[in-house]
Steps between C-alpha positions, in 0.01 A plus 500: 500500500556341161287224350733213599521619862124553517418151378763337721367672811140426408572132439708462816246677721222274376717189529576578866133574569389163364774293665438403863871452576599841364191695612649597844739732312202733470490552878827693464360740239384821670242581233306184595506557877135602540351263240681169530317209657538456878289330770348832609357579154119491464477414129723430201400630156725389214492443127725529200579856396214700344230265627315751717746507791515879540131539416384259769757582769439874472123463525516233771738704719296817452210336684708269723777738599567321830565165324857377439525388138782295345510600134692599187790258510340321203617183669335160519700423816340803667164324460636159600641642823170676569327163474756352742432784746123446461465850355237563229673462163346680202631398158437741212504376143451661162511353153864491390456701181353787705731500802810454285398768252443742787837405649681576173309828473616583854864441401585437137857405592367166620543200275172332409667159534621573854163650596321185377742268681446682831120484454525123450733460799275698735186301427675162472651558846169583665298233315527229774364748756233674295202347678621645831495847346207718410535527123405834347460548127596849382174562312289419806722719718462804277125447480432466873770526769238458771393166357863389534534626858175325595635177352823535696302551821294192428795274418724605788236599759632857510315831533687736269310820420327535166556814294132565424614680185253522216630514143498880489712529815734224379552683170567826686759326718671358191514842338647658813769232524586524128604862554775388738674271248666509163213361291676179401581423867155563647328202666172612342385506136559803279501580130876495445543164675215351298657612173844362580361182653333410170833508320684309772222243533552399138876474556451282809258263328738456206784386727594133478459451878157659529305172489691381806387810689142438390528143628632623836196730526259219415667265749431746781136540405448128461664422835294742707162413648433872538554699182387860502 
């Protein structure tokens, strides 16, 4: 897939995911069949790309394997529909310079301008509903997944299992998972990603639209009564 095709598909996929009228198109996409929101789901975990989605979902499902999780559409409408179904909605957020840098590292064919515009669209779309979600900041998630799960249980009166992982076991799990991925695609930190992220972070922050993304991030934090 060339650069133009990649960016067109990325932009269109995100546009559909953040548009309530167009979102039902996703129900016809086979790759979403087991992770798109439906009344029988037990929880919805969503955030913009590279905001801890794979990290949290993989750990959560490892210790809650019987739970049906809606995830990885990177769609604000996925969360909005979860709220309508009275399903716990977990909104992940990460500072734009970090999530966007990681996204460009993941696929350097992506345009920084398009990546920034989709970040803004995702969080602007969910902003009116943010207080009905459990908001999870990336840094807090990486530090203590169990603290996040406990908070979800408290907000939604659920009883999801904790991981009971100490830092040593969490690091071991990250290292095991890293071996299964190309380093730049891994959901967990590694040396190569860190090196490339530094370069791409500077590129993102130099872009003329970056301040709008920063404002979208701040709007979410300022609108939530529960910021983790």
